[in-house]
C-alpha positions in Angstrom: 0.4 0.5 -0.3 2.6 2.1 0.5 4.6 2.2 -1.9 0.9 2.7 -4.8 0.0 5.8 -2.6 3.7 7.5 -2.8 3.4 6.3 -6.9 0.0 7.9 -6.8 0.9 11.0 -5.2 3.9 11.6 -7.1 1.1 11.4 -9.9 -1.3 13.8 -9.0 2.0 16.5 -8.2 2.9 15.3 -12.1 -0.5 16.1 -13.0 -0.4 19.8 -11.6 3.4 19.9 -12.5 3.0 18.9 -15.5 3.4 22.3 -17.7 7.1 23.1 -16.0 8.4 19.1 -15.8 6.7 18.2 -19.0 5.4 20.3 -21.6 9.2 22.6 -21.0 7.4 26.1 -19.0 9.3 27.9 -16.6 8.1 27.3 -12.1 7.3 31.4 -12.9 3.9 32.3 -12.5 4.6 36.1 -12.5 5.9 37.0 -15.9 8.7 39.7 -15.4 7.4 41.8 -18.6 4.7 43.4 -15.8 8.3 45.6 -14.7 10.9 47.9 -16.4 13.3 48.1 -18.3 11.7 44.2 -19.7 8.0 45.3 -20.0 9.4 47.8 -23.0 11.1 44.7 -24.3 7.1 42.5 -25.0 6.9 41.9 -27.8 3.8 43.4 -29.8 0.3 41.5 -29.7 1.6 39.5 -27.0 -0.6 38.8 -23.8 1.1 38.6 -20.6 -1.6 36.5 -18.9 0.2 35.7 -15.5 -0.3 36.3 -11.4 2.0 39.1 -9.9 0.9 37.6 -6.2 3.4 35.4 -7.1 6.3 37.2 -7.6 8.2 36.6 -5.4 8.7 33.3 -6.8 10.9 35.1 -9.6 11.8 38.6 -7.8 13.2 36.7 -4.3 13.4 32.4 -4.1 14.5 32.6 -8.5 18.5 34.7 -7.7 19.1 33.3 -4.3 18.6 29.6 -6.3 20.6 30.6 -9.1 23.5 32.0 -6.9 22.9 29.1 -4.8 24.6 26.8 -8.1 26.6 29.3 -9.2 28.3 28.5 -6.0 28.2 25.3 -5.5 28.6 24.5 -8.4 32.3 26.3 -7.9 33.0 23.9 -5.7 32.0 26.7 -2.9 29.9 27.8 0.1 28.2 30.3 -0.6 28.2 32.1 3.1 27.9 36.1 2.0 26.1 37.6 -0.4 27.8 40.1 -2.3 24.9 41.5 -4.6 22.3 43.0 -1.9 23.6 46.7 -0.1 27.1 45.9 0.5 26.5 42.7 0.5 24.7 40.2 2.8 24.7 37.4 4.7 23.5 34.4 2.4 23.7 31.4 4.9 21.8 33.0 7.7 19.2 33.8 6.2 16.8 31.3 6.2 15.0 31.4 3.0 18.6 30.4 1.2 18.1 27.1 2.9 21.4 26.1 2.4 21.7 23.4 4.9 18.8 21.8 3.9 19.7 18.4 2.2 17.6 18.7 -1.0 18.7 22.4 -1.8 22.6 20.6 -2.4 21.2 19.4 -5.3 22.0 23.1 -7.1 25.2 22.0 -7.2 24.5 19.4 -10.1 21.4 21.0 -11.6 20.1 24.5 -12.7 17.4 26.1 -10.6 15.1 26.1 -14.1 15.7 22.0 -14.3 15.6 21.6 -9.7 12.7 23.9 -8.9 9.4 21.5 -10.2 10.9 18.9 -9.6 11.4 19.2 -6.0 8.0 21.1 -6.0 7.3 17.4 -7.8 9.2 15.3 -4.1 7.7 17.7 -1.9 4.4 17.6 -2.5 5.0 13.9 -2.8 6.1 13.5 0.4 3.6 16.5 1.8 0.7 13.7 1.0 3.0 10.6 1.8 4.2 11.5 5.3 0.3 12.6 6.1 -1.2 8.6 4.5 1.2 7.6 6.6 0.8 9.2 10.0 -3.8 8.8 9.1 -3.1 5.2 8.7 -1.0 5.0 11.8 -4.1 6.3 13.3 -6.6 3.3 12.8 -8.2 5.1 9.6 -8.7 3.1 6.6 -6.2 3.0 3.5 -8.7 5.1 1.0 -9.6 7.2 4.4 -6.1 7.6 4.5 -4.5 8.8 0.9 -8.2 11.0 0.8 -6.4 13.1 3.8 -3.0 12.5 2.6 -4.7 14.1 -0.9 -6.6 17.1 1.3 -3.2 17.6 3.3 -1.1 17.5 0.5 -2.8 20.1 -2.0 -4.0 22.5 1.0 -4.4 26.5 0.7 -1.3 27.3 2.0 1.4 25.2 0.0 -0.9 25.9 -3.3 -1.2 29.7 -3.2 2.9 29.2 -2.0 4.5 26.9 -3.9 6.9 28.9 -6.1 8.2 30.1 -2.6 10.2 26.1 -1.9 10.4 27.3 1.6 7.0 27.8 2.6 6.4 24.3 1.8 9.2 22.6 3.1 9.0 24.2 6.2 6.0 22.8 6.7 5.5 19.2 4.9 7.3 17.8 7.5 4.2 18.1 10.4 2.8 15.0 9.1 6.5 12.8 10.0 6.9 14.6 13.2 3.9 13.7 14.7 4.2 10.8 13.0 7.5 9.9 14.9 6.3 11.1 18.2 3.1 8.8 18.3 5.3 6.1 17.1 8.0 7.0 20.3 4.5 7.3 22.9 3.3 4.2 22.4 6.5 2.5 22.4 7.7 -0.3 24.7 11.1 -0.7 24.4 14.3 2.0 25.4 15.5 0.8 22.3 12.2 1.3 19.9 11.2 5.0 21.5 14.8 5.8 21.0 14.2 5.1 18.0 11.2 6.9 17.1 13.1 10.3 18.7 15.7 10.4 16.6 13.8 10.6 13.5 11.3 13.3 15.6 13.9 15.0 16.2 15.4 14.6 11.8 11.9 15.9 11.1 11.8 18.4 13.3 15.5 19.4 11.9 13.5 19.7 8.8 11.2 21.9 8.9 13.9 24.4 11.1 16.4 23.9 7.0 13.2 23.9 5.1 13.8 28.0 5.2 10.6 29.7 6.5 10.3 29.7 10.2 6.9 30.7 10.6 5.1 27.8 9.8 7.9 25.1 11.5 6.6 27.7 14.7 3.3 26.8 14.0 4.3 22.6 13.0 6.1 22.4 16.7 3.3 24.2 17.8 1.0 21.6 16.1 3.2 19.2 18.2 3.1 20.8 21.5 -0.7 20.9 21.3 -0.7 16.8 20.1 1.4 15.9 22.8 -0.9 17.4 25.2 -3.6 16.0 24.4 -2.2 12.9 25.2 -1.6 13.8 28.9 -3.3 12.1 31.3 -4.9 14.6 33.6 -6.8 12.3 35.1 -7.5 8.7 35.5 -5.0 6.2 34.0 -2.4 3.6 35.6 0.3 6.4 35.1 1.5 8.2 38.2 3.0 11.5 38.8 5.5 12.8 36.5 4.5 9.6 34.1 1.5 11.3 32.6 2.7 14.0 31.2 5.4 11.9 29.1 3.6 13.2 25.6 5.6 16.6 26.5 9.2 15.3 27.5 8.7 13.1 24.1 7.6 16.1 22.6 10.2 19.0 24.0 13.2 15.9 23.4 12.1 15.7 19.8 11.9 19.5 19.9 15.3 19.9 21.1 16.9 17.4 20.1 15.6 18.8 15.8 17.0 21.7 17.0 20.2 20.5 17.5 20.9 19.2 14.3 19.4 22.0 12.9 22.0 24.4 14.6 23.9 25.6 11.2 21.5 28.0 10.5 20.1 28.3 14.1 23.2 29.9 15.4 24.1 31.8 12.7 20.2 33.0 12.4 20.5 34.4 15.7 22.9 36.7 15.1 20.8 37.7 12.0 17.1 37.4 13.4 18.8 40.3 15.8 19.2 42.8 13.4 16.2 41.7 11.7 13.6 44.8 11.5 10.9 41.4 11.8 11.7 40.2 15.1 9.1 42.4 17.0 6.4 43.4 14.7 4.5 45.4 16.3 0.7 44.5 17.6 -0.8 47.1 15.3 0.5 45.1 12.4 -1.4 42.3 12.7 -4.5 44.9 13.3 -4.3 45.5 9.8 -3.9 42.0 8.0 -6.8 40.5 10.3 -10.1 39.1 7.6 -13.5 40.1 8.1 -15.3 37.0 8.1 -16.6 37.9 4.5 -13.1 35.8 4.0 -14.8 32.9 4.3 -16.5 32.9 0.8 -13.5 32.3 -0.7 -13.0 29.0 1.7 -15.9 27.3 -0.2 -15.9 29.5 -3.9 -12.3 30.6 -4.4 -13.6 32.8 -7.0 -15.8 34.4 -5.1 -13.7 37.9 -4.8 -12.8 37.7 -8.4 -10.5 35.4 -9.7 -7.2 33.8 -8.3 -4.9 35.6 -10.3 -6.9 39.2 -10.5 -8.9 39.0 -7.1 -9.4 42.8 -5.4 -10.4 41.2 -2.0 -7.4 43.2 -0.5 -9.6 46.7 -1.5 -12.4 44.5 -0.6 -10.9 43.9 3.6 -9.6 47.1 3.0 -13.5 49.6 2.7 -15.0 47.1 5.4 -12.0 49.9 7.8 -13.4 53.0 6.3 -11.1 52.6 3.1 -8.7 54.5 4.9 -5.5 51.9 3.8 -6.4 49.8 6.8 -6.1 46.7 5.5 -2.5 46.1 3.9 -1.7 43.2 2.2 -3.4 44.1 -1.7 -1.5 41.9 -4.5 -1.0 39.5 -1.6 -5.1 38.7 -1.0 -6.0 35.4 -2.4 -2.0 34.3 -1.4 -2.5 35.1 1.9 -6.1 34.6 2.7 -8.0 31.3 0.3 -8.9 28.3 2.1 -10.2 26.4 -0.1 -9.9 22.7 0.7 -12.5 21.2 -1.7 -15.9 20.8 -1.4 -16.0 16.9 -0.9 -14.1 17.1 2.9 -17.2 19.8 3.7 -19.1 17.0 2.8 -17.2 14.8 5.7 -17.3 16.7 8.1 -21.0 15.6 9.2 -19.7 12.0 9.0 -16.3 12.8 11.6 -18.5 14.1 14.3 -21.1 10.4 14.5 -20.5 8.4 16.9 -18.0 7.3 19.5 -14.4 6.9 18.0 -10.5 7.1 17.7 -8.9 9.1 15.2 -8.6 12.3 17.1 -11.1 14.6 15.9 -10.4 16.5 18.8 -7.0 17.5 18.0 -7.9 18.6 14.5 -11.1 20.1 15.2 -9.2 22.2 17.8 -6.3 23.1 14.9 -9.3 24.1 12.8 -10.9 26.8 14.9 -7.6 28.4 16.8 -6.7 29.1 12.9 -9.9 30.5 12.3 -9.8 31.9 15.5 -6.5 33.8 15.1 -7.0 34.4 11.7 -9.9 36.1 12.7 -8.6 38.2 15.3 -9.9 37.6 17.9 -9.0 37.6 22.2 -7.2 33.9 20.9 -4.7 35.5 18.6 -4.0 37.8 21.3 -3.2 35.9 23.7 -1.3 34.0 21.7 0.2 37.3 21.1 1.4 38.1 24.1 1.9 35.0 25.4 3.5 32.3 22.4 6.3 32.6 21.7 6.4 32.6 17.5 3.5 34.6 17.2 5.4 38.6 16.8 6.9 38.2 13.2 4.6 38.1 10.7 1.2 37.9 9.2 -0.4 35.8 10.8 -3.0 34.4 7.9 -0.5 32.5 6.8 -1.8 30.4 9.7 -4.1 29.2 6.7 -1.9 26.2 6.9 -2.6 24.6 10.2 -6.6 25.4 9.1 -6.2 22.5 5.9 -4.2 20.1 8.4 -6.8 20.1 10.1 -9.4 19.7 7.6 -7.4 17.0 6.2 -7.6 15.1 9.1 -11.3 15.4 9.9 -11.8 14.8 6.5 -10.0 11.4 6.7 -12.3 10.6 9.5 -15.4 11.6 8.1 -14.6 9.3 5.1 -13.5 6.8 7.3 -16.3 6.3 8.9 -18.7 7.3 6.3 -17.1 4.1 4.3 -18.1 1.9 7.8 -21.2 3.1 8.9 -24.9 2.5 7.1 -26.1 6.0 8.5 -28.8 6.6 5.2 -30.3 8.5 7.1 -27.3 11.0 7.4 -26.3 10.8 3.9 -30.6 11.8 2.1 -30.2 15.1 4.9 -26.8 16.3 2.9 -28.4 15.1 -0.6 -31.2 16.7 0.0 -29.8 19.8 1.9 -27.0 19.6 -1.8 -29.9 19.7 -3.8 -31.7 22.4 -1.8 -28.6 24.6 -2.1 -27.3 23.9 -4.9 -30.0 24.2 -6.9 -30.5 27.8 -5.8 -27.3 29.1 -5.9 -27.5 27.4 -9.8 -31.3 29.3 -9.9 -29.6 33.0 -8.1 -25.9 33.0 -11.2 -28.8 32.2 -13.8 -31.5 34.8 -13.1 -29.3 37.9 -11.1 -25.3 36.7 -12.4 -26.2 39.6 -15.1 -24.8 42.9 -15.0 -28.0 45.7 -14.5 -28.8 43.6 -11.7 -25.6 44.5 -10.0 -26.3 48.5 -11.4 -29.7 47.9 -9.8 -27.9 46.7 -6.3 -25.9 48.9 -6.4 -28.4 51.1 -6.9 -30.3 50.2 -3.5 -27.1 50.9 -1.6 -26.4 54.2 -2.6 -29.4 55.1 -1.2 -28.3 53.5 2.5 -26.5 56.4 4.6 -23.0 55.2 4.9 -22.9 55.9 9.0 -19.4 56.0 10.9 -16.3 54.1 10.0 -17.1 51.0 11.9 -20.0 50.5 11.6 -22.3 48.3 9.3 -22.0 52.4 6.6 -18.5 50.6 6.4 -19.9 47.2 5.8 -22.7 49.0 3.2 -19.5 51.2 1.5 -17.3 46.8 1.2 -20.3 46.6 -0.7 -20.6 47.9 -3.0 -16.9 48.0 -3.6 -17.5 44.2 -4.4 -20.4 44.8 -6.7 -18.8 47.8 -8.8 -15.9 44.7 -9.2 -17.8 41.7 -9.3 -19.0 43.3 -12.8 -16.6 43.0 -14.0 -15.6 39.4 -12.8 -18.3 38.1 -13.2 -18.3 35.1 -15.5 -15.7 33.5 -13.3 -17.6 34.9 -9.4 -20.9 33.0 -11.1 -18.9 29.6 -12.6 -17.5 29.3 -9.0 -20.9 29.4 -7.3 -22.3 27.1 -10.2 -18.3 24.6 -9.9 -19.5 24.6 -6.0 -22.9 24.1 -6.3 -22.4 20.5 -8.9 -19.9 19.7 -7.1 -21.4 18.8 -3.7 -24.9 17.7 -5.6 -22.3 15.4 -7.5 -20.4 14.4 -3.8 -23.7 14.2 -1.5 -25.0 12.1 -4.3 -21.9 9.9 -4.5 -22.2 9.3 -0.6 -25.4 8.6 -0.7 -24.7 5.6 -3.2 -21.9 4.1 -1.2 -25.0 3.2 1.5 -26.3 1.3 -2.1 -25.5 -2.8 -1.3 -25.4 -4.0 -4.7 -23.0 -1.0 -5.7 -19.4 -1.5 -6.0 -18.0 0.4 -3.2 -14.1 0.3 -4.9 -15.6 2.0 -7.7 -17.7 4.2 -5.5 -14.7 5.1 -4.2 -12.5 6.3 -6.9 -15.3 8.0 -8.1 -15.4 10.6 -5.3 -11.4 10.7 -5.0 -11.3 12.0 -8.5 -13.8 14.4 -7.9 -11.9 15.8 -5.5 -8.5 15.9 -7.0 -10.1 16.7 -9.9 -11.5 19.4 -7.5 -8.4 20.5 -6.8 -6.7 20.3 -10.1 -9.2 22.6 -11.6 -9.0 25.5 -9.0 -4.7 25.2 -7.8 -4.0 25.2 -12.2 -6.0 28.6 -12.1 -3.5 30.0 -10.2 -0.1 28.6 -11.3 -0.2 30.5 -14.6 2.9 29.5 -15.3 5.2 31.5 -17.3 7.4 30.4 -21.1 11.2 31.8 -18.6 12.0 32.9 -15.2 14.0 35.7 -17.1 13.4 36.5 -20.9 16.1 35.4 -23.2 16.6 38.6 -24.2 18.6 41.2 -22.0 17.7 43.9 -21.7 20.0 46.6 -23.0 20.4 49.1 -19.9 21.6 46.1 -18.5 23.7 45.3 -20.7 25.7 48.4 -21.1 26.3 48.3 -17.0 27.8 44.6 -17.6 29.3 46.4 -20.8 31.2 48.4 -18.2 33.1 47.0 -14.9 33.9 49.6 -12.9 30.1 51.0 -12.9 28.3 47.2 -11.6 26.7 48.9 -8.3 23.6 50.4 -9.1 21.2 52.0 -7.5 17.5 52.0 -7.7 15.1 55.0 -6.7 11.2 55.1 -7.1 8.4 52.0 -7.6 10.4 48.9 -8.1 8.3 48.2 -10.9 9.6 51.7 -13.0 12.1 51.3 -12.4 14.1 47.8 -11.6 12.4 45.2 -10.0 14.3 44.1 -6.0 17.2 41.3 -6.4 16.8 41.0 -10.4 20.2 42.9 -10.7 22.1 40.1 -9.1 21.1 37.6 -11.7 23.4 39.6 -14.3 25.9 40.0 -10.8 25.2 43.6 -10.7 25.0 45.2 -6.9 22.2 46.3 -6.2 22.9 48.3 -3.1 19.2 49.5 -2.3 18.8 45.7 -2.0 15.5 43.0 -2.0 
């Protein structure tokens, strides 16, 4: 089963990455033709279809990986980057991920070739590790496989796929939990030591992966799981033995920190000089999302297509439209929580009856992530009490939401396959067809620009009110109607897709109760429904470009390269109007303005 699961996860990842791996396109989803000096070089008549939210992959990570490839190819360890400012530590920068074992392959392969292959490997490992963990919880093979799909294609991984460190640090969470669980259940000291070593290795890989925030979230997820296993009352354990799960988890974390010391020690010195070592709470208050965000958890296109999303403008309008929301171009990147339609229909099964599987733990992760994203008092507590919540945007905790949904959907599928609760399935089917039918009717009846204009006129007659009142919400809804008119086709198509997928999923779940129908065939159909849903959604987000950097070099950069005495440049103004950050180092020019 393990080999088959690994191969199936690899096939799913290959289907997602077929363009950069099989069709010769690059791993970039952002086009440099949007920025000078390449914008003026764009061939006449060529329309650029890209994703502005993926600019970090092109402007930040590709230059780093190219520098790594050049230095390792010469047999040199790149400790220092001379091309930014007056020089910057390179090995100490976590995003360089120089000591992440898989990145040593850059000594032999260029980033153009290696980036998509490593993404394929990482997504495969993410699904495989999650599948092994869910299987270890006692779930059926098909349930564990479904949970692995949801985790491997969770929204954080998909929206940040071209930012390799973000994914590299997150895929090790299920491996950490699996190793911890095996160590906790081991009866022999040698077995416990063996799995404790694996736990330390998985923790170290999460650290070396290069994204500290996701490593922190993964570590807390491990600690939460350990706390859930502490026997606070009753049981055979007495005294300190009751807290053995916490001891094992802390031992693995400490061991992982020792193994990753080659990065943590210089990173500690660098972080002390970073402006992000502690971010004021007022910054976080500007990225808390309104409750309307959760429409994107159901219909990813509710605020426009993934590449032309206007959620940031909507969120700003809910704060009075005075620039209160600071994430604009990355609004879909940071806030979409779509895990597919089928997992939503599996949630009721996860909470039906008693049984194993850790549903309370997964529910806690899900609610913890949602509460922190909304800016509830929960996040204020985390910010002031829990280490690691002060240096980056909290919206990335959607990573834990994705893992929680993966676990609950796996448990729900396991119980749906074993149970014969036809009554609940009929209720789900009726709900799916009732809600889906209403949505299909609404999109056909009201999904027209003139209808939105009429609604907009009605809202104009309502007094706006003060900031923070319902008046600001009305202003936000006006903005939504204005922006939605330009993307009405995509929004209505997304709503119809949600309705039809819900109807199909509920129908298949009901058919599982029919004795004479082949359950394996229905299982395959449900899994294909989920995979097709997720591949279709994220395929529209991942707009892979023909090349990272246009083969034809801009005349301005060629002139700078030709004059050896003028290799240090300084940029002023908006980066899209002058020269994007980090790009000069691709041409071995020193960028005095830095990243």
